[in-house]
C-alpha positions in Angstrom: -16.7 7.9 -16.7 -18.6 4.5 -16.2 -20.1 4.8 -12.6 -21.1 1.3 -12.8 -17.5 0.1 -13.3 -16.0 2.1 -10.6 -18.8 0.9 -8.3 -17.8 -2.5 -9.1 -14.2 -2.0 -8.4 -15.0 -0.4 -5.2 -17.0 -3.3 -3.9 -14.2 -5.7 -5.0 -11.6 -3.7 -3.3 -13.8 -3.5 -0.2 -14.5 -7.2 0.1 -10.7 -8.1 -0.5 -9.9 -5.6 2.4 -12.5 -7.4 4.4 -11.0 -10.7 3.7 -7.5 -9.6 4.5 -8.5 -8.7 8.0 -10.4 -12.1 8.3 -7.1 -13.8 7.3 -5.4 -11.9 10.1 -7.9 -13.5 12.6 -8.1 -16.8 11.0 -5.2 -18.4 13.0 -3.3 -19.6 10.0 0.3 -20.2 10.0 2.3 -17.2 9.3 3.7 -17.9 5.9 0.0 -19.1 4.7 -1.7 -15.8 5.9 1.4 -13.9 4.7 1.0 -15.3 1.0 -2.9 -14.7 0.9 -2.4 -11.1 1.8 0.3 -10.6 -0.3 -1.7 -11.8 -3.2 -4.7 -10.0 -2.3 -2.8 -6.9 -1.9 -1.1 -7.2 -5.3 -4.5 -7.8 -6.8 -5.8 -4.6 -5.1 -2.6 -2.5 -6.1 -3.2 -3.6 -9.9 -7.0 -2.8 -9.7 -6.2 0.8 -8.1 -3.5 1.5 -10.6 -5.3 0.2 -13.5 -8.5 2.1 -13.0 -8.2 4.9 -10.3 -4.7 5.9 -11.7 -5.7 5.4 -15.5 -2.9 3.1 -16.3 -5.2 0.8 -18.4 -5.4 3.6 -20.9 -1.8 4.5 -20.9 1.1 3.3 -23.3 2.2 -0.2 -22.2 5.7 0.9 -21.5 4.6 3.2 -18.6 2.4 0.1 -17.3 5.6 -2.0 -17.5 7.5 0.8 -15.4 4.9 0.9 -12.8 4.9 -3.0 -12.7 8.6 -3.0 -11.9 8.0 -0.7 -9.1 5.3 -2.8 -7.8 7.5 -5.8 -8.0 10.3 -4.1 -6.1 7.9 -3.0 -3.5 6.9 -6.7 -3.0 10.2 -7.9 -3.0 11.3 -5.3 -0.2 8.3 -6.4 1.8 9.0 -10.1 1.4 12.6 -9.3 2.5 11.4 -7.6 5.4 9.0 -10.0 6.7 11.8 -12.7 6.3 14.0 -10.9 8.7 11.3 -10.6 11.1 11.6 -14.3 11.8 
C-alpha cells in the first residue's frame, strides 16, 4: 500500500468537496452551479472507485460495468434536477 498516494487522493477529495460547498454559496446561476458540482462529483466518484475500491487493478470489463452504472446515476440525477424546475 502506497500511503503517500492515498494521502494525495484524500487531499484531492477534501479540496474538491470544499470547492463544491463554495460553489453552492457563490451565487452562480442554477445550471452553472449544477454543472460544476456534477463534474466535481463525477471526478470524485472516479477517484474513489479507482483507488479505494481498487478498480484500477481490475479487468477493464468490470471497470466499464461500473462506468455504465455511474453514467446511469448521473443521468437519473440530471433528470431529477430537471424536473425540479
